[in-house]
C-alpha positions in Angstrom: -33.2 124.8 29.0 -36.5 124.6 30.8 -36.2 123.5 34.4 -38.4 120.4 34.1 -35.9 119.0 31.7 -33.3 118.5 34.4 -29.5 119.2 34.6 -27.3 118.5 31.6 -25.2 115.4 31.7 -24.0 114.7 28.1 -24.8 115.1 24.4 -24.2 113.0 21.3 -25.1 113.0 17.7 -27.7 110.6 16.3 -26.0 107.7 14.6 -26.7 107.0 11.0 -25.6 104.4 8.6 -22.3 106.3 7.9 -21.7 107.4 11.5 -22.7 110.5 13.4 -25.4 112.7 11.8 -24.7 116.4 11.8 -27.2 118.7 13.4 -29.3 115.9 15.1 -28.6 115.5 18.8 -29.6 113.5 21.8 -29.1 115.4 25.0 -29.1 113.4 28.3 -30.1 115.0 31.6 -30.6 113.7 35.1 -34.3 113.6 34.4 -34.5 112.2 30.8 -33.6 112.5 27.2 -34.0 115.4 24.7 -34.0 115.3 20.9 -32.7 118.4 19.3 -32.7 119.1 15.5 -30.4 121.9 14.6 -31.1 124.6 17.3 -34.6 123.5 18.1 -35.8 121.1 20.8 -38.2 118.7 19.1 -39.1 116.1 21.7 -38.4 115.3 25.3 -38.8 112.0 27.2 -39.0 112.7 30.9 -40.7 110.8 33.7 -42.4 108.3 31.4 -44.0 111.2 29.4 -43.3 112.5 26.0 -43.4 116.2 25.3 -43.3 117.5 21.7 -42.7 121.1 20.6 -45.9 122.5 19.3 -44.2 124.4 16.5 -41.3 122.2 15.5 -42.3 118.5 16.1 -43.1 118.2 12.4 -40.9 120.8 11.0 -39.2 119.0 8.1 -38.7 115.5 6.5 -35.2 115.3 8.2 -36.6 116.3 11.6 -39.4 113.8 11.1 -37.0 111.0 10.3 -35.0 111.5 13.5 -38.1 112.2 15.6 -39.4 108.8 14.5 -36.2 107.2 15.4 -36.2 108.9 18.8 -39.8 107.9 19.5 -39.4 104.5 17.8 -42.6 104.9 15.9 -44.1 106.3 12.7 -45.5 109.8 12.2 -48.9 108.3 12.0 -48.5 106.7 15.4 -47.2 110.0 16.8 -50.2 111.9 15.4 -52.5 109.3 17.0 -50.9 109.7 20.4 -51.1 113.5 20.1 -54.8 113.2 19.3 -55.3 110.8 22.3 -53.4 113.2 24.5 -50.8 110.6 25.3 -48.1 113.1 24.1 -48.1 116.6 25.3 -47.7 119.5 22.8 -46.0 122.5 24.4 -43.5 125.2 23.7 -40.1 123.6 24.3 -38.0 126.5 22.7 
């Protein structure tokens, strides 16, 4: 994991209506929270900033659903924040 993401503390599955969701993870570090879908890091919230993986942030409908939950916003809002450079697109994988 990239150094700026901090030291691993714990991991848990996203919670859905029927319990834990397979292959969708929240990883907690001493610096912030990471959203991982399958084996790809999608988004990171660290130090009040959001980083999105430039290749995988909008990979699939499922990834998008849980990304929206992680960011607590719609895809349209995320796209606006990317355009306004409020979110940082970078290679997280």
